[in-house]
N, C-alpha and C positions, 0 to 999 in steps of 0.2 A: 277638091278641098277649096274652101272659100278663102278669099284674101284675108279676112280677119282671123281666120283659124291659123293661116300661115304666119301672120304677124304675132299671134299669141304663142305659136310654137317657136318662132325666132326669139321672142322675148324670154320664153321659158329656157331655151338653150343658152341664151346670153347670161341670164341670171344663174343658171346652173354652172356655166363656165367661170363666172366671177366667184361663186361660192367655192368651187373646187380650187381656184387659184388662192383664195383667202385661206382655206383650210390647209393647203399644201405649204403656203408661206409660213403659216403659224407653226405647223409641225416642223418645218425646216429650221425656223428660228429657235424652236424649243430644242431640237436635236443639236443645233449649233451651240446654244447656251449650255446644254448638258455636256457637250464635248469640251467646251472651254472650261467648265467646272471640273471635269475629269482631268484635263491637262493641268490646271492650276493646283489641284489638290494632290495629284499623284506624281507629277513629274518633279516636284521640288522635294528633295530628300534632305533631311537634316543630318549633318555629319555628327557622328557620335564622338564624344570626347575620349581621347586616348587615355587609358588607365595607366598611371605611372606609380611605380613603387619607389619611394625615396629611402636612401640609406640612413642609418642612424646617424652617421657623421654629418650628412647634409641637414638632417633635422636638428641636430645639436648646434650646428652653425647658425641656422635660421633662428633657433631659440635664443642663442647668445646675442644675436643682433637685435632681437625683439626686446630682450632684457636690458640692453644698453640704452634703448630708447633714443638713439641718434636718428633713426629712420622711422617714418610712419609705417603702419601696417601695409598700406597701399604700395609704398616704395619698396618694402621688403618683397611683396608679392611680385612686383614688376622686375626687381633685380634677379629673383630666382625663377621667374616664369612659372609661378604657381597660382592657382585660384585662391580667392579669399577664404573659401571653406577649408582648404587644406591648411592654411596658416592657422585658422581658428582651431582645427583639430590638433595641430602640433602644440598650440598654446594650452589647449585643454589637457593634453597628455604630458604637461610639463613635469609632474612628479615622476611619472614612469620613465621619462627620458633622463631625468637627473639621476634616478636610481641606477639605470643602465650605465650612465657615465661614471658614477661613483664605483660601481662594481667592476668596471673595465680598467680602472686606475690601478687595481691591485694585481 
């Protein structure tokens, strides 16, 4: 084999080794980024809000505090540890709660 053929073969092997290195590093970085994506999307779990049932007495107490208007809605929510949506539901159902309160007085 001639010297120029050996140089061409070495050059070809070198280029092939560089190409293999680049491809393997790209695939490793792709695998690593996919692994990071998997870790970030699947390892973080959102906690579900605990479902709470409130008694009629507690709803009536919250309702009376809201009707007095001494506290803001936010303050009432913090005081009773309830979400704003629960307070809104209680206020929406005012008539039903008042009817229950009136019926229970007898």
